[in-house]
C-alpha positions in Angstrom: 6.2 6.6 10.1 6.6 9.3 7.9 6.3 7.4 4.7 3.5 5.2 6.2 1.3 8.3 6.9 1.0 9.6 3.2 0.5 6.8 2.3 -2.4 5.6 4.4 -4.0 9.4 3.9 -3.5 8.3 -0.2 -5.3 4.9 0.5 -8.2 6.6 3.1 -8.9 9.0 0.4 -9.3 6.0 -2.5 -11.2 4.1 -0.2 -13.7 7.1 0.4 -14.0 8.0 -3.5 -14.7 4.4 -3.9 -17.5 3.9 -1.3 -19.0 6.9 -3.3 -18.8 5.5 -6.7 -20.7 2.2 -5.6 -23.9 3.7 -5.3 -24.4 5.3 -9.0 -22.6 2.1 -10.5 -25.1 0.1 -8.6 -28.6 1.9 -8.2 -29.8 0.1 -11.6 -29.3 -3.8 -10.3 -30.4 -2.5 -7.0 -33.9 -1.3 -8.5 -34.2 -4.5 -11.1 -33.7 -6.7 -7.3 -36.4 -4.2 -5.8 -38.6 -4.8 -8.6 -38.5 -8.3 -9.0 -38.9 -8.5 -5.0 -42.2 -6.7 -5.5 -40.9 -3.0 -4.3 -42.1 0.0 -5.9 -39.5 2.0 -8.0 -39.2 4.4 -10.4 -39.3 4.5 -13.7 -41.0 1.0 -13.3 -39.8 -0.3 -16.9 -36.5 -1.6 -16.7 -35.6 -0.2 -20.6 -36.8 3.3 -19.3 -34.5 2.8 -16.4 -31.7 2.1 -18.5 -32.1 5.4 -20.6 -32.5 7.1 -17.3 -29.5 8.7 -15.8 -28.1 7.3 -12.6 -28.5 10.5 -10.9 -32.1 10.7 -11.4 -32.5 7.1 -10.3 -31.0 7.9 -7.4 -32.9 11.1 -6.7 -36.4 9.1 -7.5 -35.4 6.4 -5.4 -33.5 7.0 -2.3 -34.8 3.7 -0.3 -33.0 1.5 -2.4 -29.4 3.3 -2.9 -28.4 1.3 0.0 -29.2 -1.7 -1.6 -26.6 -1.3 -4.3 -24.0 -1.7 -1.0 -25.0 -5.5 -0.7 -25.8 -7.0 -4.2 -24.6 -10.6 -5.0 -23.1 -9.6 -8.1 -22.8 -5.9 -8.0 -21.2 -3.9 -11.2 -19.0 -2.0 -8.6 -18.3 -3.9 -5.2 -17.5 -2.4 -1.9 -14.0 -2.7 -0.6 -15.6 -4.7 2.1 -16.8 -7.3 -0.2 -13.4 -7.2 -2.3 -11.5 -8.0 0.9 -14.2 -10.8 2.0 -13.8 -12.1 -1.5 -9.9 -12.2 -0.9 -9.9 -13.2 2.4 -12.1 -16.5 1.4 -9.6 -17.3 -1.3 -6.3 -16.7 0.4 -6.7 -16.7 4.2 -9.1 -18.6 4.6 -8.0 -21.6 1.9 -4.4 -20.9 3.8 -6.5 -21.8 7.8 -8.0 -25.2 5.8 -4.7 -26.5 4.7 -5.3 -25.9 1.0 -2.8 -22.9 0.0 -1.9 -24.1 -3.0 -5.7 -25.4 -3.9 -6.7 -24.2 -7.6 -9.3 -22.0 -6.0 -6.9 -20.2 -4.2 -5.3 -17.1 -5.0 -1.9 -17.7 -3.3 -1.5 -20.4 -6.0 -2.7 -18.2 -8.7 -0.3 -15.6 -7.7 2.5 -18.0 -7.5 2.2 -18.8 -11.1 1.7 -15.4 -11.9 5.2 -14.6 -9.9 7.1 -17.3 -11.5 7.0 -15.7 -14.8 6.9 -12.0 -13.6 10.5 -13.1 -11.8 11.9 -14.8 -14.8 10.9 -11.6 -17.2 12.3 -9.4 -14.8 15.5 -11.2 -14.6 15.4 -11.0 -18.1 14.3 -7.3 -18.9 16.8 -6.3 -16.2 19.7 -7.8 -18.0 18.6 -6.4 -21.1 18.3 -3.5 -20.2 21.4 -2.9 -18.4 23.4 -4.4 -21.1 21.9 -2.0 -23.7 22.6 0.6 -20.9 26.4 0.1 -21.0 26.3 -0.3 -24.9 24.7 3.4 -25.5 27.2 4.8 -22.8 30.3 3.4 -24.4 29.3 3.3 -28.0 27.6 6.7 -29.8 26.4 4.4 -32.7 24.8 2.2 -30.2 23.1 5.0 -28.7 22.0 6.6 -31.9 20.9 3.4 -33.4 19.1 1.3 -30.0 17.7 4.2 -28.0 15.3 5.2 -30.7 14.0 1.7 -31.2 13.7 1.3 -27.5 11.2 4.3 -27.6 9.3 3.5 -30.4 8.8 -0.2 -29.2 7.1 1.2 -26.1 4.3 2.9 -28.4 2.9 -0.6 -29.2 0.4 -1.5 -27.2 1.4 -4.4 -25.2 -2.1 -6.2 -25.7 -1.6 -6.2 -29.8 1.7 -7.4 -29.2 1.1 -10.7 -26.5 -0.8 -12.5 -29.0 1.8 -12.3 -31.5 4.6 -13.2 -29.0 2.5 -16.1 -28.2 2.0 -17.1 -32.0 5.5 -16.9 -32.7 6.9 -18.7 -29.6 4.5 -21.4 -30.4 5.7 -21.6 -34.3 9.3 -21.7 -33.0 8.8 -24.9 -30.7 8.5 -23.2 -27.5 5.9 -25.2 -25.8 4.0 -24.0 -22.5 2.6 -20.6 -21.7 5.7 -19.5 -18.8 8.2 -18.4 -21.7 6.0 -16.4 -23.6 4.5 -14.5 -20.7 8.3 -13.7 -19.3 8.7 -12.6 -22.9 6.4 -10.3 -22.8 6.9 -9.1 -18.9 10.6 -8.8 -19.8 9.5 -6.3 -22.7 7.7 -4.0 -20.7 10.5 -4.1 -17.6 13.7 -3.8 -20.0 12.6 -0.1 -20.9 12.5 1.8 -17.5 15.7 -0.5 -16.9 17.5 0.9 -20.1 16.7 4.6 -19.4 17.4 4.6 -15.7 20.5 2.8 -16.2 21.8 5.2 -18.7 21.0 8.3 -17.1 22.8 6.6 -14.0 26.0 5.5 -15.9 25.8 9.1 -17.5 25.6 10.7 -13.8 29.2 11.3 -13.0 30.7 14.5 -13.9 33.6 15.2 -15.9 35.8 16.2 -13.3 35.2 12.8 -11.6 36.2 11.0 -14.9 39.2 13.1 -15.5 40.3 12.5 -12.0 40.6 8.7 -12.5 42.3 9.4 -15.8 45.4 11.1 -14.0 45.3 7.8 -11.7 45.4 6.1 -14.9 42.6 4.1 -14.6 41.3 1.5 -17.1 37.8 1.9 -18.6 36.8 -1.2 -17.1 38.0 0.2 -13.6 36.3 3.6 -14.3 33.0 1.5 -14.6 33.4 -0.2 -11.8 34.5 2.2 -9.3 33.0 5.2 -10.5 30.1 4.8 -13.2 28.6 1.6 -11.7 27.9 2.9 -8.3 27.0 5.8 -9.3 24.2 4.6 -11.2 22.7 2.5 -8.2 20.2 5.0 -7.1 18.7 5.4 -10.6 18.7 1.7 -10.9 16.8 0.5 -8.3 14.2 3.4 -8.7 14.0 1.9 -12.4 14.0 -1.7 -10.9 10.9 -0.8 -8.8 9.2 0.9 -11.8 10.4 -2.4 -13.6 9.1 -4.9 -11.7 5.4 -3.1 -11.4 5.8 -3.3 -15.6 6.8 -7.0 -15.3 4.0 -8.0 -13.3 1.5 -6.1 -15.5 3.1 -7.8 -18.6 2.6 -11.3 -16.9 -0.9 -10.7 -16.8 -1.5 -9.3 -19.8 0.5 -12.5 -21.3 -2.3 -14.6 -19.2 -5.6 -12.9 -21.2 -5.0 -14.2 -24.7 -3.3 -18.0 -23.8 -6.2 -19.3 -22.4 -4.5 -20.0 -19.6 -6.8 -21.5 -16.2 -4.0 -20.2 -13.8 -2.6 -17.3 -13.0 -4.0 -14.1 -11.8 -5.2 -13.0 -15.1 -6.7 -16.0 -15.9 -8.5 -15.3 -12.7 -9.9 -12.1 -14.4 -10.4 -13.6 -17.7 -12.5 -16.3 -16.0 -14.9 -14.1 -13.8 -15.5 -11.7 -16.9 -16.7 -15.0 -18.3 -18.9 -16.2 -15.8 -20.0 -12.8 -14.9 -18.4 -12.8 -11.0 -17.4 -9.1 -10.6 -16.2 -10.2 -7.2 -13.5 -12.9 -8.4 -12.4 -10.0 -10.6 -11.8 -7.2 -8.1 -10.2 -10.0 -5.8 -7.7 -11.1 -8.3 -6.9 -7.3 -9.0 -6.5 -6.6 -5.0 -4.2 -10.1 -5.1 -2.2 -8.3 -7.9 -1.9 -5.0 -6.3 -0.8 -6.7 -2.9 1.9 -8.4 -4.8 3.1 -5.5 -7.0 3.2 -3.7 -3.7 5.1 -6.6 -1.9 7.6 -6.7 -4.6 8.4 -2.9 -4.6 8.9 -2.9 -0.9 11.2 -5.8 -1.1 13.4 -3.9 -3.8 12.8 -0.7 -1.7 14.4 -2.5 1.1 17.4 -3.9 -1.0 18.1 -0.2 -2.3 18.1 1.1 1.2 20.7 -2.2 2.7 22.9 -1.4 -0.7 22.9 2.4 -0.7 24.0 2.3 3.2 26.6 -0.2 2.8 27.9 1.7 -0.1 27.8 4.9 2.2 25.3 6.8 0.0 21.9 7.8 1.3 18.7 6.1 0.6 
């Protein structure tokens, strides 16, 4: 409960801000609908309304503000509308026995999850291998770490199409592998940095004590450095899994894919269905939350078995 209450408090504040933002975001759409229905709006000309501040429009048309909360195609849907659309494309589809229908976000979430997990595994492996090399080799530390930092300055939206094109040029078929590579690209850096910090966390006295026991470098790694790095590693993994999910969704956008949460966002944008976009975004947020929660549970179990406080 001590963890749940702060999370729910922040969620309540975000939802309150969301509801408050709906009125100014949708006032122009509400006035357009009211005008087509024959109601009197101020100003009556659509072009004049476009040039008028939303706050002025709300002040001049207070009776039409409520209509912005029930538009069929709102610029900003309410949390209730998003929840209804999310239920219609997940729970309702599951109750009908069609959870893996191509209209179901469960199916699209599963497509995205597969590439995310592959990218997460690849990025974690690269990050851990790079961290070990950096800790044990000064040459690697001075050469690899600057390039790892520089690589994160390249916008992923610019890099994703390049990775997809290069993958097709070298004969990699399908969209899953490029998405996993993009996912791994965003995942490996937090794992690398966290693992380096964790492997270097043991103090000089602890390392000297192992030397008095004639411990080898491998024994020092397995008995001291690796266990000491676990809290840092799990913290990095929770950041990395969320970054991997973002990378997969970004990787789905330029590929022309028709499956996956990123594809649903793109299709919703192309067909002008904001509710579909927001439902896919909500599904992605829920999926990220579940993945981070699973890693948090694994962290607690692992650290408790190691005698550490989670």
